[in-house]
C-alpha positions, -999 to 999 in steps of 0.1 A, spaced: 230 -203 -11 218 -166 -8 217 -154 27 184 -148 44 172 -112 44 180 -92 76 150 -71 85 150 -45 113 118 -33 130 121 3 141 101 34 150 107 71 144 88 103 154 71 121 125 51 152 134 43 137 168 33 103 154 55 73 164 57 56 130 67 19 132 84 5 102 104 -25 89 135 -22 68 157 -47 51 195 -46 50 206 -56 15 240 -68 5 248 -37 -14 248 -2 0 236 12 -33 208 -14 -37 175 -1 -53 150 12 -27 114 2 -27 89 20 -4 60 -4 3 26 12 12 2 -12 27 -36 -15 25 -67 -18 47 -71 -34 72 -34 -45 73 0 -29 80 36 -34 70 34 -70 82 14 -78 50 48 -76 31 67 -99 55 71 -127 29 82 -102 2 108 -90 26 121 -126 30 121 -131 -7 137 -98 -18 152 -81 12 188 -94 8 190 -78 -27 169 -47 -23 164 -21 4 127 -26 13 110 -1 36 74 -4 49 59 20 74 26 15 93 2 44 88 -14 61 118 -44 40 128 -27 8 116 -2 -18 129 23 -7 156 22 30 147 10 52 176 -8 85 168 -17 112 195 -52 119 207 -70 141 183 -51 129 152 -73 137 121 -77 104 102 -80 115 66 -60 104 35 -44 138 33 -30 134 68 -18 98 61 1 112 32 15 140 53 29 114 77 43 92 49 59 122 32 74 132 65 86 97 71 104 97 38 122 129 48 130 117 83 147 85 72 166 104 45 153 87 13 163 104 -19 149 86 -50 130 54 -47 105 31 -63 71 28 -47 48 -2 -42 12 8 -37 -16 -15 -27 -52 -6 -18 -50 24 6 -14 26 -4 -25 40 -38 -43 71 -26 -16 77 0 13 70 -24 -2 91 -53 -6 121 -29 31 118 -20 40 114 -57 21 146 -66 40 165 -39 75 149 -46 76 138 -82 113 140 -83 116 113 -57 96 86 -76 118 64 -98 91 38 -106 58 23 -95 47 -12 -86 9 -12 -84 -9 -42 -68 -46 -38 -66 -42 -1 -60 -70 17 -78 -69 51 -95 -97 48 -120 -135 50 -119 -137 18 -140 -117 1 -113 -145 4 -87 -169 -25 -83 -205 -20 -75 -198 -29 -39 -169 -4 -37 -192 23 -51 -218 16 -25 -192 17 2 -178 50 -10 -212 65 -10 -217 60 27 -220 92 47 -213 101 83 -245 121 85 -268 93 72 -284 70 98 -271 34 96 -240 42 75 -215 40 103 -229 6 113 -224 -5 77 -187 5 79 -182 -12 113 -196 -44 99 -165 -46 77 -143 -42 108 -152 -76 123 -132 -108 120 -158 -120 94 -153 -88 74 -116 -90 75 -115 -127 65 -139 -119 36 -114 -94 22 -87 -120 22 -107 -150 8 -132 -135 -17 -122 -141 -53 -94 -166 -43 -94 -199 -62 -74 -217 -34 -82 -200 -1 -62 -226 18 -31 -210 5 -38 -180 27 -23 -183 62 -50 -177 88 -26 -155 109 -29 -129 81 -64 -119 89 -62 -127 126 -32 -104 130 -50 -76 111 -80 -81 134 -58 -78 165 -47 -44 154 -83 -34 144 -95 -43 178 -71 -20 197 -86 10 214 -95 38 190 -87 19 158 -123 13 147 -130 50 150 -100 57 129 -111 33 102 -147 47 102 -132 82 97 -111 70 68 -140 51 52 -160 83 51 -131 102 36 -125 76 9 -146 97 -16 -118 123 -15 -97 98 -34 -122 93 -62 -124 131 -66 -86 131 -73 -84 102 -98 -82 127 -127 -52 145 -110 -34 112 -105 -40 101 -140 -26 134 -153 4 129 -130 10 95 -146 8 109 -181 31 139 -173 59 120 -154 54 86 -171 72 65 -144 83 30 -153 55 8 -139 47 -28 -131 11 -36 -125 2 -69 -108 -34 -76 -100 -57 -102 -84 -85 -103 -109 -110 -117 -84 -107 -86 -62 -143 -78 -49 -135 -41 -46 -111 -33 -75 -118 -55 -105 -96 -62 -135 -107 -30 -155 -88 -9 -129 -56 -28 -137 -60 -24 -175 -68 13 -171 -32 21 -161 -21 11 -197 -41 41 -211 -19 65 -192 12 44 -190 13 25 -223 48 12 -215 37 -4 -182 40 -41 -177 7 -58 -167 3 -92 -150 -31 -106 -139 -35 -135 -115 -65 -157 -106 -67 -146 -70 -83 -119 -49 -74 -86 -32 -44 -97 -12 -26 -113 -42 7 -116 -24 -8 -141 0 -14 -167 -28 9 -156 -56 42 -145 -39 62 -171 -60 49 -154 -92 49 -118 -81 83 -116 -62 104 -124 -93 85 -98 -113 92 -71 -87 128 -82 -85 132 -79 -123 115 -45 -123 139 -32 -96 169 -46 -114 159 -27 -145 155 5 -126 189 0 -111 205 32 -98 174 52 -107 160 38 -75 193 36 -57 200 46 -22 210 82 -29 197 93 5 195 128 19 206 134 54 179 125 79 160 154 94 161 153 132 
């Protein structure tokens, strides 16, 4: 019997932000490394079952962004996607990662692609799970949300309506064929963190900044074509925000990518971990030493 994954929960200072993260300890010191970038309104805990499934074979590392999970940001932190990417980029340097594969989901796509643009030599491969980078991957509801503006009356209230327990549960269950497969603690834990002081203000700021991601889609698509990273795309086709065309669009820029669609919603790992985990494992095995733990010395 394979041993259970050993997972450590740590924190590290990155540019004045106390970044909380979880990291597995694989059996091999040179195991492939996968950096997992979470989505809204969650944190690194959204990958906990994937850690259990794969953490003994691969080095999995998942930070919480500022404004999410257990990470603590100072007063006055500017909640923009550029700043989230600054912190993730600094985190990668601080823990001494060399070359690694990257798992991007939801907010993890705009954060991860910013990091990839800045450090292309670090990215050995991509796992994309409902992480959009294409105009055709935006639903009508997503377009309406992105169009909200901080200076228009009523728009902040529209954002805040999504930050309630009803809004959080909606994100988990919409488009899911069997919602009773989703553990209720998933959305209730997310809501716990959303309800901490200052967190809703952070999410409102990020919501209004989301249009900056759409403006950069062309740059990210050009990056994909130039660097052509090996890629695995897994997607819940019932996603109310990022529908199936967003998954298929990756094949236009990465014709060698592997695509798998599942009859579920936005948080596909919640219902389809038994199908997705083996795909991720096979992908990382094929990358092998390309995503190995060739770490740089941590910066202190």
